[in-house]
BATI-598620 format. One record per residue: residue number from 1; residue in one letter; y negated, z, x negated of N, C-alpha, C in turn. Coordinates in steps of 0.1 Angstrom, whole numbers. Atoms other than C-alpha are relative to their C-alpha. Layout:
! residues N
NODE nr rest nv nw nu cav caw cau cv cw cu
NODE NUM a Y Z X Y Z X Y Z X
...
***
This chain:
! residues 334
NODE nr rest nv nw nu cav caw cau cv cw cu
NODE 1 m -14 11 1 56 209 26 -9 -10 -7
NODE 2 g 6 9 10 46 184 -5 3 -11 5
NODE 3 d -3 9 -2 45 149 1 8 -6 -7
NODE 4 s -8 7 14 72 131 -20 -10 -16 -2
NODE 5 v 2 12 4 58 100 -39 9 -12 -3
NODE 6 n -10 8 -2 91 82 -37 5 0 13
NODE 7 d -7 2 -12 104 71 -3 14 -8 1
NODE 8 n -9 8 5 131 53 -18 14 7 -14
NODE 9 p -5 -5 1 159 74 -26 11 1 -14
NODE 10 q -7 8 9 179 51 -51 -9 -6 -13
NODE 11 d 3 -1 10 152 54 -76 1 10 -11
NODE 12 p 0 -10 1 154 73 -102 -10 9 -8
NODE 13 a 14 -7 2 133 104 -114 -9 -8 -10
NODE 14 q 10 8 7 98 93 -125 -2 3 -9
NODE 15 q 1 -4 7 92 96 -158 -19 -7 0
NODE 16 s 19 10 8 52 90 -176 1 -9 -6
NODE 17 l 1 17 6 40 64 -191 2 2 -14
NODE 18 a -3 -6 9 42 86 -222 13 -5 -7
NODE 19 d -12 -2 4 79 90 -226 0 -15 1
NODE 20 i -4 9 5 78 52 -216 -4 -5 -12
NODE 21 l 3 9 12 58 39 -244 9 5 -12
NODE 22 v -14 -7 7 81 67 -264 9 -11 -5
NODE 23 d -12 3 0 109 48 -258 0 -19 -2
NODE 24 l 1 14 5 97 12 -264 -2 -4 -14
NODE 25 s -2 -2 12 86 24 -296 13 0 -10
NODE 26 a -15 -5 3 120 35 -304 6 -13 -2
NODE 27 l -7 13 -1 131 -2 -294 -4 -5 -10
NODE 28 r 3 10 7 110 -18 -315 1 4 -14
NODE 29 t -1 -5 13 116 2 -347 17 3 1
NODE 30 g -15 -2 0 155 2 -342 6 13 1
NODE 31 k -1 -17 -5 156 43 -332 8 -5 11
NODE 32 q -14 0 -16 183 51 -304 -13 6 6
NODE 33 a 12 -7 -13 161 58 -272 5 -3 12
NODE 34 k -9 -1 -15 171 63 -237 -2 -11 6
NODE 35 a 2 13 -3 178 35 -217 -12 0 12
NODE 36 l 15 4 -8 147 20 -195 7 0 16
NODE 37 s 1 -1 -10 149 29 -157 1 -13 8
NODE 38 r 3 12 -4 150 0 -132 -19 2 3
NODE 39 m 15 -2 -6 113 18 -117 -6 -3 -15
NODE 40 q 6 1 12 104 22 -153 -2 -17 -7
NODE 41 r 3 18 2 109 -16 -162 -10 -4 4
NODE 42 r 12 12 -6 93 -28 -136 -19 1 2
NODE 43 v 11 -6 2 63 -5 -144 -7 -9 -12
NODE 44 i 6 7 13 61 -23 -177 -4 -13 4
NODE 45 a 0 18 1 71 -60 -170 5 2 16
NODE 46 p -2 1 -13 72 -60 -129 8 -15 0
NODE 47 i -6 13 5 92 -87 -118 -9 -14 3
NODE 48 e 13 19 -3 77 -123 -113 -5 -5 12
NODE 49 t 4 9 -12 54 -130 -86 -12 -10 -3
NODE 50 e 12 13 4 31 -155 -103 3 -12 10
NODE 51 q 0 11 -5 24 -187 -85 4 -14 -10
NODE 52 d -6 10 9 36 -223 -98 -12 1 -11
NODE 53 n 12 9 11 1 -232 -112 -6 16 -8
NODE 54 d 2 -11 10 2 -196 -132 -16 8 -1
NODE 55 d 6 -5 -7 -26 -177 -109 7 8 3
NODE 56 p -9 -13 -7 -18 -143 -101 0 -2 13
NODE 57 r -3 2 -18 -3 -143 -63 -10 12 3
NODE 58 l 7 -13 -8 -30 -118 -43 8 0 12
NODE 59 a -1 -5 -12 -28 -96 -20 -9 2 5
NODE 60 f 12 -1 -6 -50 -83 1 0 18 8
NODE 61 q 0 -10 -6 -58 -45 15 -12 5 6
NODE 62 h 7 -5 -5 -81 -35 41 -11 10 -9
NODE 63 t 5 -10 8 -110 -12 22 3 14 10
NODE 64 v -8 -13 -1 -101 14 49 13 6 -2
NODE 65 f -12 -3 6 -69 16 39 1 4 -12
NODE 66 c 3 -6 14 -79 17 5 -12 18 -4
NODE 67 q 6 -14 -2 -99 50 12 8 10 9
NODE 68 t -9 -8 -8 -74 67 35 13 -4 1
NODE 69 s -13 5 3 -38 67 38 9 4 10
NODE 70 l -11 -3 -7 -7 64 56 9 11 0
NODE 71 p -10 -12 4 18 93 56 11 -8 -15
NODE 72 y -7 2 10 38 94 23 18 0 3
NODE 73 r -15 -1 -4 73 108 37 0 1 17
NODE 74 d -6 -3 -14 87 105 75 -10 11 5
NODE 75 p 5 -16 -8 66 132 95 7 -3 12
NODE 76 g -7 -6 -9 95 130 122 -6 -11 11
NODE 77 d 4 11 -10 95 107 155 -7 11 10
NODE 78 d 10 -5 -13 79 138 175 -9 0 -3
NODE 79 v 11 -1 2 49 135 154 -7 -15 4
NODE 80 r 3 14 -5 28 108 175 -14 -2 -7
NODE 81 l 11 1 1 -6 110 160 -1 5 -12
NODE 82 w 3 0 14 -16 108 118 -19 -1 4
NODE 83 r 15 0 -2 -52 115 113 -6 4 -17
NODE 84 r 11 0 12 -76 109 79 -11 -6 -5
NODE 85 t 10 -1 4 -106 116 67 -5 0 -13
NODE 86 q 7 -2 9 -124 107 36 -13 -5 -4
NODE 87 g 16 -7 1 -161 116 31 -4 -8 11
NODE 88 t 5 1 -16 -173 90 59 13 -11 2
NODE 89 t -10 9 -7 -142 70 65 11 5 7
NODE 90 l -5 -2 -9 -123 76 93 17 -6 0
NODE 91 l -15 12 -6 -82 63 99 8 9 13
NODE 92 e -10 -3 -6 -59 72 128 7 -8 5
NODE 93 v -16 13 -6 -23 57 137 5 12 14
NODE 94 q -6 -3 -11 -11 64 170 12 -6 1
NODE 95 a -11 5 1 25 61 171 3 -11 13
NODE 96 g -2 8 -15 39 35 201 11 -2 3
NODE 97 r -14 3 0 64 19 219 -3 -15 3
NODE 98 v -2 14 -2 80 -14 221 10 -1 12
NODE 99 l -7 4 -11 102 -31 247 10 -3 -3
NODE 100 d -11 3 4 138 -29 242 9 -12 11
NODE 101 p -7 14 -11 155 -64 259 14 6 6
NODE 102 e -10 -2 -8 186 -47 265 4 10 10
NODE 103 i 1 -6 -11 176 -21 285 -10 0 12
NODE 104 m 18 -1 -11 141 -31 301 -5 11 0
NODE 105 d 9 -15 2 123 -2 291 -6 1 -13
NODE 106 t 4 -3 10 101 7 266 4 10 -9
NODE 107 v 1 -13 6 108 30 239 -7 6 -14
NODE 108 e 13 -2 10 91 50 215 8 0 -16
NODE 109 v -1 -1 6 88 46 180 -8 8 -13
NODE 110 g 8 -6 7 76 67 149 -13 -6 -6
NODE 111 l 10 0 2 50 65 131 1 -9 -18
NODE 112 p -6 12 10 51 36 98 -9 11 -6
NODE 113 w -1 -13 11 54 60 64 4 -6 -12
NODE 114 g -7 4 13 62 54 26 -6 -15 -2
NODE 115 t -1 11 8 60 26 6 -6 -17 7
NODE 116 k -3 14 -9 71 -4 32 -13 -3 4
NODE 117 p 18 6 -5 35 -5 53 -5 -1 -4
NODE 118 r 10 3 12 14 -2 28 5 -18 -4
NODE 119 l -1 14 0 30 -35 13 3 -9 8
NODE 120 i 5 9 -9 34 -48 42 -16 -4 9
NODE 121 l 15 -1 -1 0 -46 50 -9 -11 -7
NODE 122 a 1 8 9 -9 -64 20 5 -11 1
NODE 123 h -7 17 -1 15 -92 26 -7 -2 12
NODE 124 l 4 2 -16 3 -94 66 -18 -8 -6
NODE 125 n 18 3 7 -35 -95 47 -2 -16 -3
NODE 126 a 3 12 7 -27 -120 24 2 -13 6
NODE 127 e -6 13 -11 -10 -146 50 -9 -5 8
NODE 128 a 8 5 -10 -36 -144 73 -17 -4 -10
NODE 129 m 11 8 6 -66 -151 47 2 -11 -6
NODE 130 r -5 12 7 -46 -174 27 -5 -12 14
NODE 131 q 3 6 -11 -40 -193 65 -15 -2 4
NODE 132 n 14 -4 -8 -74 -184 77 5 -2 17
NODE 133 s -3 -2 -14 -54 -174 109 11 13 3
NODE 134 p -8 -16 -4 -46 -140 123 17 -1 10
NODE 135 v -19 5 1 -8 -158 133 5 -3 -7
NODE 136 i -7 2 7 18 -151 115 12 4 -4
NODE 137 e -12 4 2 53 -161 108 5 8 -5
NODE 138 v -5 -8 11 72 -131 94 12 -7 -5
NODE 139 e -15 -1 7 107 -138 89 0 -4 -13
NODE 140 s -2 11 13 107 -164 60 -7 9 -12
NODE 141 s 6 -2 13 75 -152 41 6 16 -5
NODE 142 l -1 -10 3 85 -114 49 14 2 -14
NODE 143 s -11 1 6 115 -119 33 1 -2 -15
NODE 144 a 9 5 14 102 -141 4 -5 12 -5
NODE 145 f 2 -11 2 81 -111 1 6 12 -6
NODE 146 v -9 -4 1 102 -86 0 9 -4 -13
NODE 147 k -4 6 10 122 -107 -27 -5 1 -16
NODE 148 r 8 6 12 93 -113 -49 -4 21 -6
NODE 149 i 2 -17 3 84 -71 -47 12 2 -2
NODE 150 r -7 -11 3 116 -55 -49 12 -9 -11
NODE 151 g -8 8 9 137 -83 -69 8 -2 6
NODE 152 f -10 5 -12 162 -85 -40 -3 3 17
NODE 153 n 3 3 -12 164 -91 -4 8 4 12
NODE 154 g -14 -5 -8 195 -75 10 -1 6 13
NODE 155 g 1 0 -10 203 -70 44 -3 17 2
NODE 156 r 3 -17 -7 197 -30 43 -15 1 -5
NODE 157 e 10 0 5 165 -37 26 -8 -8 11
NODE 158 i 12 7 -12 149 -61 48 1 7 16
NODE 159 r -2 -6 -15 163 -40 80 -10 12 -6
NODE 160 a 12 -17 -3 141 -7 69 -17 -8 -6
NODE 161 f 14 6 -8 108 -31 63 -1 -6 10
NODE 162 k 2 8 -10 116 -46 93 2 12 11
NODE 163 d 8 -14 -9 117 -12 110 -15 8 -3
NODE 164 q 12 -2 3 85 -3 90 -11 -7 8
NODE 165 l 6 5 -9 70 -32 106 -1 -2 15
NODE 166 t 3 1 -17 79 -26 144 -7 13 0
NODE 167 r 7 -14 -9 61 10 141 -13 -4 -9
NODE 168 l 13 10 -2 31 -10 126 -3 -8 8
NODE 169 s 9 8 -8 30 -33 151 3 7 11
NODE 170 a 2 -7 -9 35 -8 174 -8 12 3
NODE 171 a 15 -12 1 5 18 166 -12 -4 2
NODE 172 l 9 0 0 -24 22 174 -14 4 -8
NODE 173 i 11 -3 8 -53 20 152 -14 4 -2
NODE 174 r 17 -1 0 -87 31 144 -6 7 -10
NODE 175 m 8 -3 14 -106 30 118 -19 -1 3
NODE 176 a 8 -2 -6 -140 41 117 -8 1 -16
NODE 177 v 8 -1 11 -167 39 88 -17 5 5
NODE 178 a 11 -5 0 -199 58 91 -13 -5 -11
NODE 179 r 8 4 7 -232 46 74 -11 3 4
NODE 180 g 14 -12 -8 -263 69 76 5 5 7
NODE 181 e -5 -5 -9 -264 90 98 1 -1 16
NODE 182 t -3 6 -14 -271 68 125 7 -15 1
NODE 183 r -8 17 1 -248 33 118 10 4 0
NODE 184 g -12 -2 3 -213 30 116 9 -12 9
NODE 185 y -7 15 -9 -190 2 123 16 6 8
NODE 186 q -17 -1 -10 -150 10 144 4 -6 5
NODE 187 i -13 7 -5 -121 -8 151 11 13 5
NODE 188 e -6 -8 -5 -104 9 178 11 -7 9
NODE 189 a -6 12 -9 -73 -14 188 14 3 -10
NODE 190 k -12 1 6 -38 -22 174 -7 -11 -15
NODE 191 v 7 11 11 -43 -37 140 12 -15 5
NODE 192 i -7 12 -6 -11 -62 152 2 0 17
NODE 193 t 0 -2 -12 -18 -71 187 13 -4 12
NODE 194 a -12 10 -8 12 -95 198 11 3 -12
NODE 195 f -11 3 4 43 -97 186 9 -2 7
NODE 196 e -18 8 -4 78 -117 190 7 7 2
NODE 197 l -6 -11 1 103 -90 195 13 -5 0
NODE 198 w -10 8 -2 139 -100 186 9 17 -4
NODE 199 l -9 -14 1 170 -73 192 13 -9 -6
NODE 200 q -9 -2 14 192 -71 158 13 7 3
NODE 201 k -8 -4 -6 225 -64 165 11 -1 -13
NODE 202 n -7 5 12 251 -55 135 11 15 8
NODE 203 e -9 -9 -3 283 -27 138 -7 14 0
NODE 204 r 7 -16 4 263 2 125 -14 0 9
NODE 205 q 14 -2 -4 227 0 142 -3 -10 10
NODE 206 r 14 11 -6 202 -20 167 -10 3 -4
NODE 207 v 14 4 1 173 -31 154 -9 -11 6
NODE 208 l 9 5 -2 142 -41 166 -10 -5 -6
NODE 209 w 13 6 10 118 -65 149 -9 -12 3
NODE 210 p 11 14 -2 91 -86 152 1 -14 -10
NODE 211 s -2 12 7 94 -121 138 -13 -9 0
NODE 212 t 13 3 7 61 -133 144 -11 8 4
NODE 213 i 14 -11 -7 29 -113 149 -15 -8 -2
NODE 214 q 14 9 3 -5 -120 156 -11 12 1
NODE 215 l 13 -12 5 -35 -94 139 -11 -1 11
NODE 216 s 13 -2 -10 -62 -83 164 -10 -7 -5
NODE 217 l 10 7 -1 -91 -106 168 -11 9 -11
NODE 218 d 9 -10 8 -114 -74 152 5 5 -14
NODE 219 y -7 -2 12 -89 -63 128 -2 -15 -12
NODE 220 f 0 13 12 -91 -102 114 -16 -2 -3
NODE 221 a 15 -1 3 -130 -101 116 -2 9 -12
NODE 222 s 3 -9 10 -132 -69 99 6 -2 -15
NODE 223 l -8 2 6 -106 -81 74 -4 -5 -11
NODE 224 q 7 16 13 -124 -116 61 -13 9 -6
NODE 225 e 13 -6 4 -158 -92 53 7 10 -4
NODE 226 h -5 -6 8 -135 -62 39 9 1 -8
NODE 227 a -12 3 8 -104 -75 22 -5 2 -16
NODE 228 v 3 -4 13 -99 -57 -13 6 -7 -3
NODE 229 p -8 5 5 -83 -81 -33 11 8 -10
NODE 230 l -13 -9 11 -48 -68 -55 2 -7 -5
NODE 231 s -11 8 3 -26 -83 -76 15 3 5
NODE 232 e -9 -2 -8 5 -89 -62 16 9 -9
NODE 233 a -11 -10 8 26 -80 -93 -5 12 -6
NODE 234 d 1 -12 0 10 -51 -94 4 10 9
NODE 235 l -10 -6 -9 19 -40 -63 20 0 0
NODE 236 a -17 5 2 57 -53 -72 5 19 -16
NODE 237 a -3 -8 10 51 -27 -104 0 12 3
NODE 238 l 2 -15 -8 42 2 -81 4 -1 10
NODE 239 a -4 -5 -15 66 -1 -52 6 8 3
NODE 240 h -11 -16 -1 85 31 -58 -9 7 1
NODE 241 s 5 -16 3 57 52 -55 -16 -2 10
NODE 242 a 9 2 -6 33 53 -23 -13 6 -3
NODE 243 m 9 -6 2 8 76 -37 -5 -9 -14
NODE 244 a 5 7 8 4 51 -66 -3 -11 3
NODE 245 l 8 14 -4 1 21 -46 -14 3 8
NODE 246 d 18 -6 -6 -31 44 -28 -9 1 -8
NODE 247 l 13 -2 11 -47 51 -59 -4 -14 -8
NODE 248 y 0 14 6 -41 12 -72 -18 -3 8
NODE 249 a 3 6 -10 -57 4 -41 -13 5 2
NODE 250 w 6 -8 -4 -79 32 -39 -18 -6 -18
NODE 251 l 4 3 16 -94 21 -78 -2 -15 1
NODE 252 a 6 12 2 -98 -13 -72 -11 -3 8
NODE 253 q 13 0 -2 -124 -11 -46 -12 11 -6
NODE 254 r 10 -6 5 -142 18 -59 -10 3 -16
NODE 255 l 0 1 11 -143 15 -96 -14 -12 -6
NODE 256 h 11 17 6 -167 -23 -96 -8 5 5
NODE 257 r 17 -3 -11 -195 -6 -72 -1 12 -4
NODE 258 i 9 -12 8 -202 25 -96 -11 -4 -4
NODE 259 d 15 1 6 -234 26 -110 -4 -1 -13
NODE 260 p -6 0 10 -228 16 -143 -6 6 -12
NODE 261 a 6 -9 5 -253 42 -154 1 16 4
NODE 262 r 1 -17 -8 -243 70 -134 18 3 3
NODE 263 p -16 0 -3 -203 76 -137 3 11 15
NODE 264 v 1 -9 -8 -190 96 -108 12 11 -6
NODE 265 f -12 -7 -4 -169 126 -110 11 10 8
NODE 266 l -5 -9 -12 -145 142 -87 7 8 -6
NODE 267 q -5 -10 1 -133 176 -93 15 2 8
NODE 268 w -12 -1 -4 -92 185 -85 3 3 18
NODE 269 p -7 -13 -11 -95 205 -51 -6 -18 11
NODE 270 a 7 10 -9 -114 168 -39 13 -13 -1
NODE 271 l -12 7 1 -86 144 -53 12 3 7
NODE 272 m -13 -5 -9 -59 167 -34 -3 -2 14
NODE 273 q 3 1 -16 -76 165 -2 3 -12 4
NODE 274 q -2 16 -2 -75 126 -4 12 -4 -2
NODE 275 f -14 10 2 -42 116 -22 15 17 6
NODE 276 g -10 -11 0 -22 155 -17 -1 10 13
NODE 277 p 4 -7 -10 -33 170 16 12 10 4
NODE 278 g -11 -4 -1 3 179 19 7 12 -10
NODE 279 y -5 -8 8 14 197 -12 -9 18 3
NODE 280 m 3 -16 5 8 240 -13 -3 1 -7
NODE 281 h 10 -9 8 1 246 -48 -2 -19 -7
NODE 282 m 13 11 6 -26 223 -70 10 -3 -12
NODE 283 g -10 3 16 0 226 -105 10 -12 10
NODE 284 h -7 15 -5 24 203 -82 -6 -9 3
NODE 285 f 9 14 1 1 182 -71 -7 -6 -11
NODE 286 k 3 0 15 -17 176 -104 13 -7 -6
NODE 287 s -4 8 8 15 165 -119 4 -14 2
NODE 288 k -3 17 -16 26 139 -87 -15 -8 -5
NODE 289 f 13 9 1 -10 126 -94 -3 -11 -13
NODE 290 r 1 8 18 -8 121 -134 6 -7 -1
NODE 291 t -11 15 7 21 104 -134 -3 -13 9
NODE 292 a 10 11 -7 7 82 -106 -8 -1 -7
NODE 293 l 13 8 -2 -24 74 -120 7 -6 -15
NODE 294 r -3 10 12 -6 70 -158 10 -16 6
NODE 295 q -5 15 -11 17 44 -134 -13 -11 -2
NODE 296 v 11 4 -4 -14 30 -122 -11 -7 -13
NODE 297 l 7 5 11 -33 25 -156 5 -7 -6
NODE 298 a -12 13 -1 -2 7 -168 -4 -12 -2
NODE 299 r 4 17 -4 -14 -22 -149 -12 -7 -1
NODE 300 y 10 1 -3 -47 -16 -143 -3 4 -14
NODE 301 g 4 -9 16 -57 -15 -182 -15 0 -3
NODE 302 a 13 -1 1 -95 -22 -173 -9 10 5
NODE 303 a 4 -10 -5 -100 7 -155 -6 12 -10
NODE 304 r 4 -6 9 -120 30 -173 -2 16 8
NODE 305 i -5 -13 -5 -110 67 -163 3 14 -13
NODE 306 d 0 -11 12 -115 100 -184 5 13 12
NODE 307 e -15 -11 -7 -88 129 -173 -3 15 -7
NODE 308 d -6 -13 9 -94 168 -184 4 12 13
NODE 309 e -6 -12 -8 -85 202 -165 -8 1 17
NODE 310 r 9 -2 -13 -116 199 -139 1 -12 8
NODE 311 g -4 16 -7 -107 162 -127 -5 -11 -5
NODE 312 l 3 13 6 -116 127 -132 -11 -3 2
NODE 313 r 16 7 2 -148 109 -145 4 -16 2
NODE 314 l -3 13 -3 -149 72 -129 -11 -9 -6
NODE 315 h 11 8 -1 -168 51 -145 2 -17 1
NODE 316 n 0 13 -6 -178 16 -137 9 -13 -12
NODE 317 s -9 13 6 -151 -13 -144 6 -10 7
NODE 318 p 1 13 -7 -143 -46 -136 14 2 12
NODE 319 p -10 -4 -11 -118 -50 -108 13 -6 -4
NODE 320 p -15 8 6 -78 -59 -111 -2 -11 -2
NODE 321 v 2 11 -4 -87 -88 -97 -12 -11 1
NODE 322 l 13 6 4 -114 -113 -109 -3 -8 11
NODE 323 k 4 9 -6 -137 -128 -85 1 -15 3
NODE 324 r -1 15 4 -134 -164 -99 18 -2 2
NODE 325 l -16 5 -3 -94 -158 -90 1 0 13
NODE 326 v -1 3 -13 -102 -155 -52 -5 -9 6
NODE 327 a -1 16 -8 -96 -190 -34 0 -1 11
NODE 328 l -5 -7 -13 -97 -181 2 -4 -15 4
NODE 329 p 3 8 -9 -101 -213 30 -12 5 5
NODE 330 p 8 -2 -12 -133 -215 47 6 2 13
NODE 331 q 2 -5 -14 -142 -195 79 1 -14 9
NODE 332 s 2 8 -4 -135 -221 104 -15 1 12
NODE 333 r 13 -4 -7 -168 -228 126 3 -7 11
NODE 334 s -1 5 -13 -165 -230 163 -11 -11 6
***
């Protein structure tokens, strides 16, 4: 069963960047063109996420989450463990349990999946880095973030984000990176170690969601060392596609580290193992991957990538967020 790159059924069918540019060209020349969908408009000119001083609003992702990924689709509540390896990097996510204060017992919640936990992690990481604190007030900051990313923050959308935040808060996450044959580092804890849980009721459903969270100290310390800066505007443009978000984050941490004299070539089977292990057929994966890549390159224009029938050739490229734009508070000294 192939993973879907779109976890929002309200988004229209995806269209290639070439088709989008054809439509724009027709608009400029006065020729008749198909109306651009909401997703297409967002890729070309995403919802405004800039700060008042005209500097890009930053998000951050941990380098492990740039190299491995959460599920694209809902694996079902009966699947309690998700495991992905990529080269020397390992990610394991174990679904957890949370207290339901109404029945005074813990209940199982499923694994985080789709675009929303990816976006939530980028937001939580950014808040932690900006405040230089692992404690984050979620309610108002998440609502504002969802509005910036999605263009609206209606009750249904916020509930969907809060559901994924609850799943993420309850999950046990193991991250490990091997360095050579004898060295490596590993975090085996919850990314979120404490949270204030509220029970929200309405006529249709009961929703458990965290309003204040605390990142684990191990994760926070590792994040400060291994955070990859991303553009929130780019995340907003790609917020319809989990594959595109993963591909963008991967290229952001990968391309600038490539030796300028030695481009890296990746064959399609390796790309499928990393970005599409759930796909049954290479042709189906290639089609989805190429669509996601075109959308990513529409945002990350400095990325130098050659693609052919054998795979991708990656060249040294500047990151999407230049270091001069990354201004973080100094770490506190004990």
